[in-house]
N, C-alpha and C positions, 0 to 999 in steps of 0.2 A: 503494499500499499504506500507507505510514506516514501520508501526508497524509490519506488517507481515514479511517484509524483516529483521528487527532487530531480530525478534523471530527465524527466520531460522538461522541467523548468531549465535545467542546465543546458540541455540541447537547444531549447528555444532561444536562450540568451546567446549561445554560440552562433546559431544560424542567423540571428539578427545582428551579429557582430557587436553586441552590447558588452559582453564579458565572456571570457573563456575560463570558466571556473574549474578547479580541481576539487573533487568531492571524495572524501574517505568515509568509510562506515565502520562502526563498532556497535555490537548488539548488547545493550545493558539488561535485557530480559526483565525489565521493571525492577531491577535490584540495584540499590544505591552503591554497593561495593563494586559491582561490575561496571557501573557507570563511572565511578571514580577511576578505576583502572583504564577504562576506555578513553576517558578524557585525557589522562596523563599520556597515554600512548599517542593519541591524535596530536597533542601539543608537542610532545618530545620528538616523535618520529617524523611528523609531517609539518610541524610549525604552523598549524592552522591559526587563523585570526578569529574565527567564530566557530562555535559548536551549537548545533541544533539538537534539542532533546525534548522529551516529553515525560510525563508522570510527575506529580507533585513531590513524592519522596525523593525522586532522582534529582529534580531541580534544587530542592532544599539541600541535598548532599553536595551538589556541584557548586552552588553559589559561592561559598567561601574560597574554593579553589580557583574559580573563575576570577574572582577579585584579586587573589594573591598572584595569579599568573597573568593578570591583565588581558584576559580573553573574553570576548563577548559570548554570552550564553543566551541563546534564543529559545524560550519555552513556547512550544506550539500547541501543547495540549494539557499541561498541568493546570488544575483549576482551584487549588486550595487558596483561600484568602491570605494564608501565610506567605504566599509568593509575591504579594503586592509591592513591598518595598524592601527587598532583600539587600541589594546594593546596586550601584550604577552599572554594573557589568551584566545584570540580568534584565532581559527584555521579555515581557509577557505578550504573546501574540494571541492568547486565548482569553475569553471573558472568564473572570474568576467567579467561583460558584456563588458567592454571596450576592453579587450584582446580577449575575445571570439568573439565579434562582428567584430573586425578587421580581425581576422583569417577567419571567415565565409565569410565576404565580399571579402577578397582576393581570397578565393577558388572559390566563385561564379563567380567573374569577370575573374580571370586569368585561372582557370582550366575548369570551366563549360561554360564559355563564356556568362554568363547571364548578362543582362544589366539593368534589372528592378527587383524589389522585393517588397513585402508588408509585414507588420508586423501586426499581430493580437495579442492583449494583453488584 
């Protein structure tokens, strides 16, 4: 999913002669320890300037290292409100759950007239 989307974007940028990006991948398997190892590998081996990651626990674990190593960490799917203001090196590209949840609840109740809901996680 994500890797395929990134490859499409990378190719489109190259085809339009906007940027010729090198992209490297590490799989954190939703585990903070694997994410830390992958981050260090990407930075040390490939000297990347930015790392794209997901999952709130992963972003929380990577934030201090991103700041220490001065590498941009782009969060594309973590939604915990704890991610709101970690440090200047973390950019959230996803709506965090407190804002997103309030907007969804408002829509469901006020616009759709729904009075019950369930959450599957």
